N, C-alpha and C positions, 0 to 999 in steps of 0.2 A: 504494500500500500504506500501511496505517496500523497503528500499534501499538494493542494493546488498551487502552482507556481505564481510568482508575482507577474510574470510575463503574461500568463494566461488570464489572470484577474484583470490586468491592464487592458488586454485585448477586449474582454467582455465590457469593461467600463467604457472603452472608446466607442463600442458599437451601441451601447445603451444610451439613448437620449433621455436625460432625466425628466424632461417634460412629458414624454410618452409614458415612462414608467410611473411617475407620480400621478399622471392623469388616468392611469388604469385603476387607481384606487380612489381618487378624489377629483371632482370636477375642477378644472382650471380655467381661469379667465385671463386673457392677455391684457396687460397694461404696459404700454410702451414696449420696450425690448424684453421685459420680464413677464412672468405669469404669477397670478396670485390665487390663493385658495384658503379655505377655512383650515386652520391647523388641526391635525388629528391628534396632537400630543398634549392638548389641554382642551378644556371646554370652551371652544372658541365660537363666538356668535357673529363675527364679522371677519372677512379675509385678513388674516394676520401673517400668513406665510407667503414668502416670495420665492419663486423658483427661477433661477438664472440659467437660460439655455446656453448663454455664452460661456459662463464659468462652470456649468454643470454641477451647481450646488444649490442648496435651499437654505432659507433662514426664516424663522418665525420672529417677528419684531415684538411679540408679546411675551412668549415664554422662553425665547432664546434658542430653541432647537435649531441645530445647524449640522450640515453634513453633505455627503454626496449620495448617489443613487443607492449604494449598498447600505449606508447607515440608515437611510429612509426606510428601505424594505425591512432591514433588521429590526428597527424600532416598531414599524407598523405591524409586521407579522409576528413580532415577539419571537424571533428566531436568532440563532447564532449568526455571526458575520459570514461564515463560510456557507451556511445554508442560504443566506441572503444572496450571495454570489450565484449559487445554483438557481435560485428563483429568477434572478435577473437574466441569467443566461437563457433559461427556458423562454422567458418573455421575448427575448431577442432572436429566438430560433437557433440558439447555439447550444452545444453540449459540452460539458466538462470532460476532460480526458477520462478514459474508462477506468484508470487506476486512481482517480482522484479520491482523496479521503475526506468525505463530507462528515465532519464531526466537530464537536466543541471540546473534545478531549485534547489536552495539551500533549505534545510529543512524549512527555515523561510518562503519561498514562496510556500510551498507545498499546503497550503489551497487555495491560490489564483489560483493555477493550477487546483485544483479540481473544484473550482467555474467556471472557464472558460470552462473546459471540460463539465461540467453539463449544462452550458448555451448553448454551441454549440449543444449538444444532444437535448436540448429543442427546439432550433430554427429549427434544421433539422427535428425533428418530426412534428413540426407545418406545415412544407411545405407539409407533406404527408397527412394531414387532409383535409376534405372537404373545410375548410376555406382557405386552401392553393392553391386551384385549379386556382384561378385568377392569383396568383403569378407564378405558374408553367406554365400556358399558356403564361404569359408575357415573361418568360425566354425562352420558346421554340420559341416564335416569334423573339426573339433576337438571335436565333441560339445556345442557351445553352441547350444541351441535358442532359439526365439522367447521362451519364458517367461523364460529366464535373461537374454537380451538386454534384455528390458524391466525385469526385476527389478534389474539392475545398471547400467542406463542406458548400455549400450554404444553407441557411435556411430562416426562416421567424419569425419576431417578431410580435405578435398579439397586440390587443388593451388592455386596462387596465382591462377588464373583465377576461382575461386569461393571466396574466402578469408573466414575469420571476421573478419579485420581490416577488410575492406571493409564488412562488415555492421555491425560495432560503430561504425565511424567515421560511417556513415550515421545511426546512432542517436544521434550526438552525444556519444559517450564519448571521453574524453581519451586520446590515444595514449600519453602518459606513464604514465597509470594502467594501461593494458593491458600496458605493459612491466614495471611494478612487480609486477603479480600473475602475470606469467609466461605470458600467453597469446600474446604475440608476441615476436619478437626483432629486433634491429637490427644490421645489418652494413654498414659504410661508408655509414651514413645511410639505408639502405634497410630498411624494416620488412616482415617477412613472418611468416606464421603459424608458431608454435613446432612444431606437430604435423602439418604438411602430409603428406598421403598415408599416414596411419597410422590404425589402429583406436583409438578413444579409450575410456578407462575413467575415469569421474569418481571423484575422491577426496573423501571427506566428513570433516568434523570429528565430534566425539562427539555433536553434536546433530543431525546430518544435513544440515548446510549444505555445499554444494559449495565446496571451497577450492582445488582443483587438479585436474590430470588426469595420468594415465599413458597413454602411447600406444605401440602396437606395430606394427612393419612386418608386412605380410601378403602382399607380392608378390615375395618373394625378392630384395629389393634387397641389393646387396653393399656392403661398405665403410661400412656405417652400423650404429649400435647397434641391437640388437633392440628395446630399450625406451627410451623417453625420458620423463622425469618432470618435473613442474612444479618449478621451483626454489623454495626457501623464500621466503616473502614475509610481509607483515604479517598475512595471513589464513591462511597455510599454514606450520605448523611440523611437519615430519615426525615428530619425536620426541614430539609431543604428541597424535598421532592413532593410532588403530588402524583399519585398513581394515575396513569393514562393522560397526563397533561399534554404530552407531545402530540398525541392523537386528537385530543379534545379542543385544543386552543383555536385551530382554524375554524372548526364547526361552531364553536362558541361565539366567535366573532360574527359569523354569518347569522346565527340564531339570536345574537345579542343577549345571551344568558348562558350560565354554566351551573350545573347541578353538582353540589358537594356532598359526598356521603362519607361514612366512616371506613368501611372495609372494601378491599379490592374486589371481593366477590359481589358486593352490592353494585359496584361500578360495572363489572362484567355483565351482571344480570340486566341492569338498566340499558346497557349498550345492545344487549340481545333483543330488546323490543324496539330498537330503532333510534333510541336517544343516545347519540354518540358524544354529546357535549357534557360529559360527566367525568369527574375526578374523585379520587378517594384520599382522605387524610392518612389512612392506616393508623387510626387512633382517634382520640376525641379532641384533644387540645390543638388549636391551630397556632403555628409558629409565625413569627413576623416574616420569615422568608416565604412561607406559603401564602401569606396575605399579599405580599408584594408581587408574587407570581399571578395571583388573581387580579390584582389592581392593574397590572400591565395590560390585561385583556380589555379593560374599559367596557365591561359588560355587567349586567346585574347577576348577583349570586343567589342561588336558591339552596338554602341549607336543608338537607334531608337526613338528619342523623337518627340514630337508633331510638326506638320507642321505649326507652327505659329512663330511669332517673338520671343516670350518667349522661345519656343523650340529651335529655331536657336541659340539664345544667350546662352541657357543652354548647347547645344551641344558643342559650342566653349569653354565655361568655364570648363565644366566637362571633356571634352577631354584634355584640357591643364593639368588639375590636374592628370588625369590618366597617361598621358605621363610622367609627372614629377615623378610619382611613378613607372616608368619602366614597365607599362602595355601596351602591344601591343593593339592599339586602332583603330577601324574602325567605319565608320559612314554610316547610311542609312537615306536619306531624302526622305520621301514619297511625292508623288505629288497628288494634287486633294482633298485629305481628311485630316481632322484635326489630326487624330491619327490612330495608327495601327488597333484598333477596327473597326472604320468606314471604313478604307481602305480595310480590309479583307472582310467585309460585302458587299462592293460595287464591289470589283475587284476579290474576291476569294482568296483562300489560295495559289494556285500555283503562282500567281503574287507576293504575299508577299515573298514566299520562293525564287523566282528568285532574289528579292532584297537582301535577306540574303546571297545568294550565290555569289552576285556581289557587295559587299560594297565598298565604297571609303576608302582608308587609311585616317587617320586623317590629314595627311599632305596634301593630295589631297583636302579633304574637306576645309581645311584652305586656300589653294590657291584659291579655288573657292569663298570662303567667302571674301577674300581680293579684289576680282574683283567688289564686290557690290558697287553700286553708283559711278562707275568709267567708263568714256568713254575712252576705250583703243585706240581709234583713235586720242585722244587728247594727245599731247606730254607730258604735265605735268602729266596727270592722269596715262599714261603708265609708266613714270619714277617713280612715287610714288609707283605704283603697283610692278614694278620689284625690287625696293629697299626694299619694304615690304617682297617680296618673299626671296630675298637674306638675309635679316635680320633673318628670320625664319630658313633659310637653315644654317646660321652660327651657330645656336644653336642646330643643328642636327648632331649627330656623325656618321650617316650612310653615308659612302663614296660613295656607289653605288647610293643612293638616290640623293646625291649632283650632281654626274656626269650626271645622267639621267635628273634631273631637269634643270641643266645648258644647256644641249644639247637641251632640249625641248624649253626653253626660247629663245635660239639662233635661233632655226629653226622657231618658231612661230612668232617671232617679228623682225627677220632679224637683230640680234645684234651679233657682234663679240663674239665668245666664249672666246677669250683672255680677252676682256674687262670685260665680266661677271666674269671670274675667278679673275681678278685683283681687281674688286670691292668687291668680296666676301672675298678676303684675307685682304682687308682693314678693314673689319668689325670685331670687337673684339668678338669672340664667348664667350657665357656664358658656363662655364664648366658644362657639363652634366654627371651625374653619370651613367655609363653603368650598365645594369642589371647583366652582368657577373662579374663585379668587386665587390669583397667582401670588404666592408669598412674596412680599416686597422685601428684598434684602438690601441692607445698607451697602451701597456700592463704595468700595474703598477707592478714594481718589488716587490716581496714579501720578507719579512725579514726571517731570519732563524727560528724564533719561529712560524711564520705563515706556512711556508713550512712543518716544523716538525709536527705541530698540524694536518694539513690537511692530511698528509701521515698516521698518526696514525688513524685518522678517516676512511680513506680508508681501512686500514688493518682491522679495526673493522667490516666493512661491509662485510668482506669475510669469517667470520666464528666464532664459539664459542671460539676457543683457543685464538684468537686475542682480543676478548672482555675481556676474563679472564686475559689476560696479561696486558691490559689497567687498569683493576680494581686493579690488584695486584701491579703494578709498578707506576702508575700515578694517576688514579682515579678522576682527576679534571682538568678542563681548566679554566684559569683566564678570557678568552674572552667569553662573554655571548653566542654568536651564536654557538661557538664550544661546549660550555658546554651543550646548549640545544640539539644540534645534537647528542652529545655523549649519553645524557639521552634517546633520542628517539631510538637510536640504541640498547641500553641496554634493554629498555622497549620492543621493538619489539622481541628481542631474548628471553627474559624471558617469553613473552606471547606465542610465537610460537615454542620455543625450538629449533629453527634453524634460520639461516639468510643467504640470498643471496643478492647481489647487485640488481638484477632484481626485487626481491620481495620488497626490501626496497624502491626502487624508486616508486613502486605502493603505498606503505604505506604512503609516504610523499606527494603524488600528491596534496592534498588539502591545504598544507601549502607552499605557494609560496616561502617565504623566505628560508625555509629549503630545499625545492626542488631545488631551483636555486643553492644553495651552494653545495648540493649533486651532481648535474649535473656538476658543475665546478670541484669539486674534482675528480669525476670519469673521466671526460674528460682529466684531467692533469695526472692521475695516472694509466690509464687503462693498460698500457704496463709494469708496474712495476712488478718485481718478488715478489711474496708473500711468505715471510718466517718469522718465529719468530725472527730469527737473525737480519733481516733487520729492523723489527719493533723495536727491542731492541735498535738499534742504534739511531733511531729517538726519542725514549723515553728518552734515555740518553742525547741527544742533547737538548731536550726541558727542561728537569730537570736542566741542567747546566744553561740555559738561565733564567729559573725561579729563581734559586738560586742567580745568578749574579744580577738580578733585585731587589731581596729582600735585598741583601747586600747593593746595591746602595741606596735603600729606607731607610734602617736602618742608614746608614752613614749620610744621609741628616737629619734624626731626631736627631741623636746624636750631630750633629754640632749645632743645635738650643737648645739642652737641657742644662739647667743651673745646675740642681741637679746632684751632683757627683755620688751618689749611682745609680741613674737611668742611667747615662752615662755608668757606669760600667756594668750594666745588659745588656745594648744594645751592648757593646763591646764583652761580653761573647757570646751573640747571633750571632754576626758577626763571631766570632772565630769558633763557631760550624759549621756555614754555609760554611766557607772557607775549613773546613775539608771535607765537602761533595763535594766541587769543585775538590778536588784532585783525 
């Protein structure tokens, strides 16, 4: 396997007109030489994003999103950079080289990826053997057909006579690495397969790389856990993944909603009835990493956790966190069965789909939750309930929801609307950040040297003549980040014999520090007129500042110097520098 080369990526970028690619996602309107559209990266109500066909980059003047065709697709589709390259290539009618490695795994983890993929093929093949017939029959009895088996990569781990460990050792993989990533276990020095005699289900990261397995008993074994999961490793962090996310994200964007369940079998069952926009937490508590994955989709979330006390509490807690993160949240509480898997088997897919089409808002769910263990015919309980509702309402910025809720409380419990409004006004609301509000950050003022240096770097990204001008007149930055960026620009130009901002953005994608600075510089300078004369002015300004600082430094040294001859030499240096100032 090989990674996609920079030459191949540049060829794709050169063929991909950013106007056509962005326009395939969002309607564009031409204004002058640029195009404008509603920004998809924040809740934009007027065209804030500008797309430059000339520079092949985009910029949102509201939220600051900036980049080239690959970064746009990566952010919009919520995929890795290299997957975005593949998508852009397809849109342009190009194909990546057959041995291209489309993955978000770093080169350091490429062997782990190979091991996981080989293990998955081994397990899948086992299910097709005569030994796998019992497991196949078990799955069919559970309503898991061939299509679902294939879609979710379901397989079978055999006993020690035909072990995965033996296969991987024959392939010259290190047993220590197999232990580290949780495919095997060691007891008293003896190594054996972690998932022996179990049906296996691959676990993927957000980009679709297999990072672990979950495995289930199927022959009625006693005194063993029903499920066994991969332990956390350098490639598998349970709290950073959502089961089936890599498959569900595109469909969720199309459907504008995603269903969140607890267990992976719930997700598989829901997918089997045609709802593919489903992910599983593989637990009850939602981590911040999982919330951020959901937030990136910019769709509503439907929580459908288990119908037990733990699931009820998790729905409340997870819903609160989702709402805090400005995610539109809905809730389904199934009746009669413990989880969606059991519910669908008992009631059928149509009944579940009806629930999905008629969820409660999280606020409605919470109002129902607040009624628990309260006798609303009792004055004290009713008072406590209404105060709880008003308290939650005070923290909600939706004026329509407030009005509807107050009217409903007034009607249901025969309480004066004025009294309810008065009580609500007495409650101090917690300030809630609205989704459409873009956080205003205090912009740190840049000094003249910083401004000049960043403008020079911007000019350099625009062509050979500006790089040569830098080399001839300046050639060096005292600030290490600017120096590193200048060196990268020069290296890119020398290697490729040309440079554009769009291509350079692609080149620095893997260097987060450099990339962030490039995006910042481009964002602030995109509308600048690009001429040698303008660049010369910035270089002159920077040189004056450098000279002034050097004079200041030398004067400080001279003040402390006791040797008369050395003082004289420093004085002469200062005199020469002052000539340059003129």
